[in-house]
N, C-alpha and C positions, 0 to 999 in steps of 0.2 A: 494881177496886183503886183507893188512892187516889194520884196520882201529885204527885208534886212538881218543877217545871224550875223553875230559877234564872237563865235567860239572861233578856237585856233584850229587852222584849213581840216587836218588831219581827224578834227573830230567832228565837224560839220559836213563834209564833203557829201557824204551820201545821204544826207536831208537834201543838199543841193542841186545834186542830181536829179532828187525825188521832187522837189519843187519844180525845176524846169521843164520835168516832162509833164508837170501840170500844165504847163504853157505860162507862168510865172518868172517875172523877174527876178532875176535874185541878185543882190549886192552882198560882199563880205567885209564885214570889217573889223579883224581881230584886237581886243580888246586887251588880249593878256598873255604874256611869253611865260613858257612855262619851262622852269629847268632844272634837271637833277642837282639832286643833293648830295654829297658822299655822306655815307652812314654804313653805324657797325648792327652788325649782325650774329650774333653768337648762339650756338645751340640749337640751329635753328627746328631741326627735326625733333625737337624734345615740344614742340606747342599741335594742338590738339583741333584748332581753330583756325582760322585769318579773315579778317577784317580788312573788306574795301568799302572807303567809303565816294570812290572816284577811279576811272579808268587809268589818270593818269599815275596813282600808284604802282599798276599792274605793269606801267611800261616802262619806269625806273625803276623797277626790283630786279636783281639778277635770279632769277627763275630756276639757277640749279643750287639754289641755298636751301629751295624749300619741297616740300612734301606736297606733289600735286593731289595726293589720294585724300588731305584731311580737308575738314566742314571748312567748306566755303561761303563768307557773310557777303552779299554785295547788295550796296544802296539802291540799284537799280539794274533794270533790262540793258543798258548798253554796258552798265558796269561788269554785269555778269557774260555780256558776250560776250566781251574782253579777256573776261575771265579763263570763260571754256577754251577761246582760241588760243589763250595759253599754256593749257594743256589739264587745267582743275577740271577734276571729276566731281566731283560732289561739294556743287553750289545750289546756295538758296539767296535768292533775289528778293528784296523788298519792293515798294511800288514806289521808292523816287525821291525817298525820304529816310530821315534819322531816326526819327522818331518812330515810324514802321520796322524799322531795321533792329532797333535796341529790342522791339516786341518781339523779332522773329528771334535774335540769340535769346534771349530770355525763356522765349517757347521749345526751342529747340538744342541747347547747349546747355549743360550741367555744370554750374558753378565750382561744381567737384572735381569734374574731369580735368583734363591737361592746360596748361595756359593757352591764352588766346594770344596770337600777334594781330597787331592794328597796325597797318601799314597806311600813313596819308601823306599830305603836304604840311608844309610850316604853319598855312591860317586853316582855320577850321569854323565853322560857323556853330557848332554846337561840340561842346564836350562829350561826345561818349566816351573816353575811355575813363571820366569821373568818375560819371553814371554808372557803366559798368563795373568801375573797383567798389563802388557804396555797395551794389549789388552783391559782393562778394565774388567776382569772378577776380583771379589772376590774370594779368594782362600786360602786355608790355606792348607801348608804341614807338615804332620807327618813325622818321622823318625822311623822307629819298627825296622829295622835291619842293621847291618854290615857285610861287606866281609872282608874277610881278606886270605891273601897270605897262602896256604899249606906248612909248612916246611918240614914234617914228609914226607919223600918217603919209599917205601918199596926197601931195597936194593936186592933183587932178582928180584923184578921187574925192575928193571932198569937197570940191569945183562941181562936180557931175552932180555928187548926193546935192548938196543947196538948190542944184537947178529941178532935181528932182527926187522928191522928199519919201521914205518907202510911208507904205500903207501899215505894214506892221516891223517890226523889231524883237528879235528872240535876246531874252537873257538872262543867262543860267545863274548866276551867283552876285555874292553881295562885293563880292570884287570887279566882277565883268560891269555892277552897277554902279560902283564908283567911278572907274574909268571910262565909262562911256559919261555920265554926269561930267567928268575934268573935260572930255572929248568936246562935248557940247558947248561949255565956256570958254575954253578955248578958241573955238570959231565962231562964239559969239552968236548959237544957233538956240539959244533958248525959245526965241519965239515963231518957230519953225515947223514945231512939231506937233500941232494941234489938230493935225488929220490923220496924223500915226497914233496906230493902236500897240499897246507898250504891252509884251508878254514876258512875265516875269516868272521864275522858277521860285515861289515862293513869296507870302507876304514880306518877309525880310530884307528881301533882293527891292521889292518895289517901293517900299517904304524909302529907300535912298535917293528917287527917281522921282517923289512926291512934289518937289517943286518946280518940275516943269509941268506946263500944259502937257496933255496928253488926250488923243481924241475919247478913248476906252483903254482901261487896264484891266488884264485879266492876267492870272494866277491858272499856270498850269505843272505840271508833272511831264517828267522825261518820255515820248514815246507819243504824246498829245501833241506835237508840232501840228502836224497835218489836221487834226479832229478840229483845232484852232480855227481854222482857215473856214470852218461854214458856219462858225458863229460871229464872225463878223458882217 
């Protein structure tokens, strides 16, 4: 099968190699550009827990400022893997969505304990910080990166893609979905995806692309990419 992956290369290189080892053709169309933002973080060792809803939050964090032994809540296994590789010892991972992450925090961290630090990007799909504040938690959100839509695409790549449209495309966020929709409209390929299966991380992500005619739309959690191949 021809598989199109849309995350930044460093976030999907592992799965590219995995799919290629299974004999699939893999194309890579990075839809987003991730950039570090300047941030201020004082008294960081006063926090008893830290929340990551993206591996990018860990990537752009000054780890020298953080106690690696505090309770570390991660949205999914990929984020937890990044946290452990960065030295965090006490990690707890949800099943890839923020609702599950919130429940894990409620179950494993007392609101009366030390404050929690929430490291995130500028744009978030769920206001986890506000929800936890309403639950009585003392929480500080720090924004250390931003996501921009990729505006520069390789024309040769686009030409080849039009000749050989993918059987599957994986989309991981609402931002990515918006960027893919923009890409489709820029290159006037609205009617060329009817034989492509759209794999989306969540219903909100898939809804953005509903105006395009796809063969089928599937929802998945991180880590299920290979499993989805056998549902086609």
